[in-house]
C-alpha positions as CSV (number, residue, x, y, z in Angstrom):
1,X,128.5,170.6,136.2
2,X,128.5,173.9,134.4
3,X,128.7,173.9,130.5
4,X,131.7,175.5,129.0
5,X,134.8,175.1,127.4
6,X,137.2,173.9,130.3
7,X,141.3,173.6,130.4
8,X,140.4,174.4,126.5
9,X,144.4,175.4,125.9
10,X,145.6,172.6,127.9
11,X,147.7,169.8,126.3
12,X,148.7,168.0,128.8
13,X,146.8,164.9,130.3
14,X,146.5,163.6,126.7
15,X,146.7,160.0,126.3
16,X,146.7,160.2,122.3
17,X,150.3,161.9,122.3
18,X,151.7,158.6,122.5
19,X,149.6,157.5,119.0
20,X,151.2,156.5,116.2
21,X,151.3,158.6,112.7
22,X,149.1,155.9,111.1
23,X,147.1,155.1,114.1
24,X,146.0,158.5,114.3
25,X,145.2,158.7,110.6
26,X,142.9,156.0,111.3
27,X,141.4,157.4,114.3
28,X,140.8,161.1,112.7
29,X,138.8,158.9,109.8
30,X,136.9,156.6,112.0
31,X,135.5,160.0,113.3
32,X,135.2,161.5,110.0
33,X,137.8,164.1,111.0
34,X,135.1,165.9,113.1
35,X,137.6,167.8,115.7
36,X,135.6,170.5,117.2
37,X,137.6,174.1,116.5
38,X,138.4,174.7,120.0
39,X,140.5,171.5,120.0
40,X,142.3,171.9,116.7
41,X,145.3,172.5,118.2
42,X,145.3,169.5,120.6
43,X,145.0,167.9,117.2
44,X,148.0,169.7,116.2
45,X,150.0,168.6,119.0
46,X,148.8,164.9,118.7
47,X,149.8,164.9,115.1
48,X,153.4,166.0,115.7
49,X,153.8,163.5,118.3
50,X,153.1,161.0,116.0
51,X,155.6,161.4,113.7
52,X,157.9,161.5,116.4
53,X,156.4,158.5,117.5
54,X,156.3,156.2,114.2
55,X,159.8,156.8,114.0
56,X,160.8,155.5,117.4
57,X,158.4,152.5,117.3
58,X,160.2,151.7,114.4
59,X,163.6,151.5,115.7
60,X,161.7,149.9,118.4
61,X,160.3,146.8,116.5
62,X,163.9,146.5,114.9
63,X,165.9,146.2,118.2
64,X,163.7,144.1,120.2
65,X,160.9,142.8,118.6
66,X,162.3,139.5,118.2
67,X,163.3,139.6,122.0
68,X,159.8,140.4,123.0
69,X,158.0,137.7,121.0
70,X,160.1,135.2,122.6
71,X,159.2,136.6,126.0
72,X,157.3,133.8,128.1
73,X,154.8,135.2,130.9
74,X,155.1,132.3,133.5
75,X,154.0,134.0,137.0
76,X,150.2,134.2,137.0
77,X,149.3,138.5,137.0
78,X,147.6,139.9,139.5
79,X,144.4,142.1,138.4
80,X,143.1,145.2,140.5
81,X,139.0,145.6,139.8
82,X,136.6,147.8,140.6
83,X,134.6,150.8,139.3
84,X,136.1,153.8,138.7
85,X,136.6,155.9,141.6
86,X,135.9,153.2,143.7
87,X,139.8,153.2,145.5
88,X,141.4,151.1,142.5
89,X,144.3,153.5,142.5
90,X,145.2,153.3,146.0
91,X,144.7,149.7,146.0
92,X,147.0,149.7,143.4
93,X,149.4,151.8,144.9
94,X,149.6,150.1,148.1
95,X,150.0,146.6,146.0
96,X,152.9,148.0,143.8
97,X,154.8,148.6,147.0
98,X,155.5,145.0,147.3
99,X,158.7,145.4,144.4
100,X,159.9,141.6,145.2
101,X,156.9,140.2,144.0
102,X,155.3,142.8,141.4
103,X,156.1,144.7,138.7
104,X,153.5,147.0,137.2
105,X,153.2,149.3,134.1
106,X,153.5,152.7,134.9
107,X,152.6,156.5,133.6
108,X,155.1,156.6,131.1
109,X,155.0,153.0,129.5
110,X,151.0,152.7,129.1
111,X,150.9,156.1,126.9
112,X,154.0,154.8,125.0
113,X,154.1,151.3,124.7
114,X,155.0,151.2,121.2
115,X,158.3,153.5,122.3
116,X,159.4,153.1,126.0
117,X,162.1,150.4,125.3
118,X,163.7,153.5,123.5
119,X,162.9,156.4,125.4
120,X,161.7,155.8,128.6
121,X,164.8,156.6,130.5
122,X,165.8,159.7,128.6
123,X,162.3,161.0,128.3
124,X,161.7,160.3,132.0
125,X,165.2,161.6,133.4
126,X,165.2,164.9,131.1
127,X,161.7,166.1,131.1
128,X,160.2,164.9,134.8
129,X,158.1,168.1,134.7
130,X,156.1,167.0,131.4
131,X,153.8,165.2,134.3
132,X,152.2,167.4,136.9
133,X,152.6,166.8,140.7
134,X,149.2,165.6,141.2
135,X,146.2,164.0,138.9
136,X,143.8,166.3,138.2
137,X,140.6,164.4,139.5
138,X,142.4,164.3,143.1
139,X,145.4,164.8,145.1
140,X,147.0,161.5,144.4
141,X,150.5,162.3,143.4
142,X,151.7,161.7,139.7
143,X,154.9,160.7,138.1
144,X,156.1,159.2,134.9
145,X,157.3,155.8,137.8
146,X,153.6,156.0,139.0
147,X,151.6,152.7,138.7
148,X,149.1,153.6,136.0
149,X,146.3,151.8,134.6
150,X,147.2,149.8,131.6
151,X,143.9,150.3,129.3
152,X,145.6,153.3,127.4
153,X,148.4,150.6,126.1
154,X,146.2,148.2,124.1
155,X,144.0,151.5,122.9
156,X,146.8,153.2,121.5
157,X,147.9,149.9,119.7
158,X,144.1,148.7,118.5
159,X,141.8,151.9,118.8
160,X,139.4,149.4,120.8
161,X,138.7,151.2,124.0
162,X,135.7,152.8,125.9
163,X,138.1,155.7,126.9
164,X,137.8,157.0,123.3
165,X,134.2,158.4,123.5
166,X,135.7,161.0,126.0
167,X,138.3,161.9,123.6
168,X,135.4,161.8,120.5
169,X,132.1,162.2,122.6
170,X,130.1,162.1,119.3
171,X,130.8,158.0,119.1
172,X,130.2,157.3,122.5
173,X,128.2,154.7,121.9
174,X,130.2,153.1,119.5
175,X,133.2,153.6,122.2
176,X,131.4,151.8,125.2
177,X,131.2,148.6,123.5
178,X,134.6,148.0,124.0
179,X,134.2,147.9,128.0
180,X,132.9,143.9,127.6
181,X,133.6,143.1,124.6
182,X,130.5,141.4,124.3
183,X,129.2,142.9,121.1
184,X,132.6,143.1,119.2
185,X,133.5,140.7,116.1
186,X,136.0,138.5,117.3
187,X,138.3,139.8,114.9
188,X,138.5,142.6,116.8
189,X,139.0,140.8,120.5
190,X,141.6,138.8,119.3
191,X,143.6,142.1,117.8
192,X,143.3,143.6,121.5
193,X,144.2,140.3,123.1
194,X,147.3,140.2,121.4
195,X,148.0,143.6,121.7
196,X,147.4,143.9,125.1
197,X,149.7,140.0,125.7
198,X,152.5,141.8,123.6
199,X,152.3,144.9,125.9
200,X,152.7,142.4,129.0
201,X,155.7,140.8,127.3
202,X,157.3,144.3,126.6
203,X,157.1,145.0,130.5
204,X,158.4,141.2,131.3
205,X,161.8,141.8,128.6
206,X,163.9,141.9,131.4
207,X,161.5,141.3,134.3
208,X,160.3,138.0,135.6
209,X,158.1,139.3,138.5
210,X,154.7,138.5,138.2
211,X,152.5,141.4,136.4
212,X,150.4,143.8,139.3
213,X,147.4,145.2,136.4
214,X,144.6,147.7,137.0
215,X,142.1,149.0,135.1
216,X,138.5,149.3,135.6
217,X,137.3,148.0,132.6
218,X,139.2,144.6,133.1
219,X,136.0,144.3,135.7
220,X,133.9,143.9,133.1
221,X,136.2,141.3,131.0
222,X,136.7,138.5,133.5
223,X,136.1,135.8,130.7
224,X,138.6,137.5,128.0
225,X,141.3,138.4,130.9
226,X,140.8,134.2,131.9
227,X,141.4,133.2,127.8
228,X,144.5,135.0,128.1
229,X,146.1,134.3,131.5
230,X,144.2,131.0,132.8
231,X,146.1,131.2,136.2
232,X,145.3,134.9,137.1
233,X,144.4,136.1,140.1
234,X,141.8,139.1,141.1
235,X,141.4,141.2,143.8
236,X,137.9,143.6,143.6
237,X,137.2,146.6,145.4
238,X,134.1,148.4,145.7
239,X,132.9,152.0,147.5
240,X,129.8,153.7,148.6
241,X,127.7,153.7,145.4
242,X,126.7,157.5,146.2
243,X,130.2,157.9,146.8
244,X,131.4,156.6,143.9
245,X,128.6,158.6,141.5
246,X,129.6,162.0,143.0
247,X,133.3,161.4,142.4
248,X,132.6,160.3,138.5
249,X,130.7,163.4,138.2
250,X,133.7,165.1,139.5
251,X,136.0,163.0,137.0
252,X,134.2,164.4,134.2
253,X,134.4,167.9,135.2
254,X,137.7,168.1,135.5
255,X,140.1,165.3,133.8
256,X,137.5,164.6,131.1
257,X,138.2,168.2,129.6
258,X,141.7,167.9,129.3
259,X,140.9,164.9,126.9
260,X,138.5,166.3,124.8
261,X,138.4,167.0,121.1
262,X,134.9,166.9,120.3
263,X,132.4,169.3,122.7
264,X,130.6,167.0,125.2
265,X,127.4,167.0,125.3
266,X,127.3,167.6,129.5
267,X,123.8,166.7,129.8
268,X,124.6,163.2,128.6
269,X,127.4,162.5,131.5
270,X,124.7,161.6,134.1
271,X,123.3,159.0,132.1
272,X,126.3,157.7,131.1
273,X,127.6,157.0,134.4
274,X,124.9,155.3,135.3
275,X,124.9,153.2,132.2
276,X,128.3,152.1,132.5
277,X,128.1,151.1,136.2
278,X,125.2,148.8,135.0
279,X,126.9,147.2,131.9
280,X,130.0,146.9,134.0
281,X,128.4,144.7,137.0
282,X,126.6,142.7,134.6
283,X,128.9,141.5,132.8
284,X,131.1,141.2,136.3
285,X,128.8,138.9,137.7
286,X,128.1,136.7,134.7
287,X,131.3,136.2,134.6
288,X,132.2,135.9,138.2
289,X,131.2,131.8,138.5
290,X,133.9,130.8,136.0
291,X,136.9,132.6,138.2
292,X,138.2,129.1,140.6
293,X,138.0,129.3,144.4
294,X,140.6,131.0,145.9
295,X,141.4,133.3,142.5
296,X,139.6,136.3,143.9
297,X,139.3,137.7,147.0
298,X,137.0,141.1,147.6
299,X,137.2,144.2,149.7
300,X,135.9,147.4,150.9
301,X,137.2,150.6,150.0
302,X,136.2,152.2,153.9
303,X,137.7,149.0,155.0
304,X,141.1,149.3,152.5
305,X,141.1,152.9,154.0
306,X,140.7,152.5,157.8
307,X,143.2,149.9,157.9
308,X,145.5,148.9,155.2
309,X,147.7,146.8,156.5
310,X,145.2,144.4,157.5
311,X,143.2,144.5,154.3
312,X,146.0,143.9,152.5
313,X,146.6,140.6,154.7
314,X,143.3,139.6,153.8
315,X,144.5,139.6,150.1
316,X,147.3,138.1,150.6
317,X,146.3,135.1,152.6
318,X,143.4,134.3,150.6
319,X,145.1,134.5,147.2
320,X,147.8,132.4,148.7
321,X,150.6,134.8,147.8
322,X,153.6,134.5,149.5
323,X,155.8,137.2,151.2
324,X,153.4,139.4,153.2
325,X,155.7,139.3,156.4
326,X,158.7,140.5,154.1
327,X,157.0,143.3,152.8
328,X,154.9,144.0,155.5
329,X,157.4,147.0,156.9
330,X,157.4,148.3,153.6
331,X,154.1,148.5,153.3
332,X,153.7,150.2,156.9
333,X,156.1,152.8,156.1
334,X,154.7,153.7,152.8
335,X,150.5,154.0,154.4
336,X,152.8,156.3,157.1
337,X,153.8,158.4,154.2
338,X,150.2,159.0,153.0
339,X,149.0,160.7,156.3
340,X,148.6,164.0,155.0
341,X,146.7,162.9,152.3
342,X,143.6,164.9,151.8
343,X,140.1,163.5,149.8
344,X,138.1,165.3,147.6
345,X,135.0,166.8,149.3
346,X,132.1,166.8,147.7
347,X,128.5,168.3,148.8
348,X,125.4,165.7,149.3
349,X,123.4,164.9,146.0
350,X,120.4,166.0,145.7
351,X,117.4,163.5,146.6
352,X,115.9,163.1,143.2
353,X,120.0,161.9,142.4
354,X,120.1,159.8,145.1
355,X,116.5,158.0,144.2
356,X,117.9,157.6,140.4
357,X,121.2,156.0,142.3
358,X,119.7,154.2,144.6
359,X,117.2,152.2,142.2
360,X,119.6,151.9,139.2
361,X,122.1,150.6,141.1
362,X,120.7,148.6,143.9
363,X,122.4,145.3,143.1
364,X,125.6,147.8,144.5
365,X,123.9,148.5,147.2
366,X,122.4,145.3,148.2
367,X,125.9,143.4,147.2
368,X,128.1,146.0,149.3
369,X,125.8,146.4,151.8
370,X,125.7,150.0,151.6
371,X,122.8,152.1,153.2
372,X,120.6,153.6,150.8
């Protein structure tokens, strides 16, 4: 990675534009208002957006508050687990084609958790150009209606997410605690769980289908998820660790620059990637025995990429999900539509970096049967 201020003037791809004014002031106070001068314009845009969000949030609470509280989440959700850049997005997109069985949070909803019931229909129809056609870190298509990871919604509602460490890298270590919630006060965990459930209820206000949820940090939160949804099902995807490391590096050198509000320490990024992987899978393997038999399935990214229909059939079969035969024609049509997609291409890792990744992530190489 090259040091500098990439995309310094960009105000797109910033999830904090969905925050309310009160939460934004609290977040700034928590970080002692230390926004780097290079990013003051981003802070100004977020401030203006937060004022509008607060107004619509109040309207939405009056219009829908009681109805949302009365929603019953009766169908077990399906959680897509896996480290960042392991293929979770592809798996999420494929499963989301089963519209008869699943609903999912979309790009607009996760960054507007306070207001989407009120504003989504108008905003997405009138301003589709606000969303770039592809994601900044890869060539995956992006729209307001695209399936999206839910992490941003409870983040904006509670200010408890490791993703805030990308916006405020000076306190990255503080925010990293929120990946597992292991060292977080029960009161904070309770607030996060309440916000997450409320967001799920808003999604389900007029939709009784099962929720399809994808967020890499959930890989480290199985015990917390089961406390909220005892009948939850899980599908975990993994990928060649060398490729994961390279792709995560690429993420911070592309998408990360759209989010910063403080100048990042480029030299610390590799160590952060290594540590978060270790922390994630320490928690994952600690929690794994708590998942009842038949409620979690594991797949490889290379197998999914080579034969997505066969791999999804395995997921449905092992999780006892109904309706695959009816879903299969639509799935095949969607897979055919991806024929022209081009993945990122990376140069090989240098020998020293490969040695570090192989040593630090030895468990992932062994568990996934990947050659070092």
